[in-house]
Residue, then its C-alpha position, 0 to 999 in steps of 0.5 A: e119284687g117285680s122291680l129287683r127282677r128288673r135291675a138284677a136283669a139290667r145291663p152293666a154300663t159300657a165304657a162309654q157310658m161310664k166315660r160320659g158319665a164321667k165328664q157330667h160329673n166334672e163338668m157339674r162339679t166345676a160349675w158347683l165351684k165356679r158358683k161357690r167361689g162367686f158366691k164367695e167373693c160377693v160375700e167377702i166384698l159386700a162385708e169389708n164394704m159393711d165391716v163386718k167379718p164374712k160369717a158374720f155376715i153370712k149370719a146376719v142374712a142367713d136370718a133374713q132370707d133362705v140363705e145356707t151354705d155347703e158347709d152350714a148343710g154338711v155338704a162336702l165337695p166330691p171329688p173329680e172322676 
């Protein structure tokens, strides 16, 4: 109950804090997109050289290693703020 009182007493975020939070969110989202694109490019190159489809390559690697794609995990990319 004490933590509920502390939360209720918390001050709302200022406009500057909201702007900083939105900027940080967009930076993290951009980094996520870059990593995702890089991973997809690597998978496509490897799959092409092995004469298999990218999904088949990921499935084969996922069976041997701990690899999980965003689609497998059901993760959706959040919209930019």
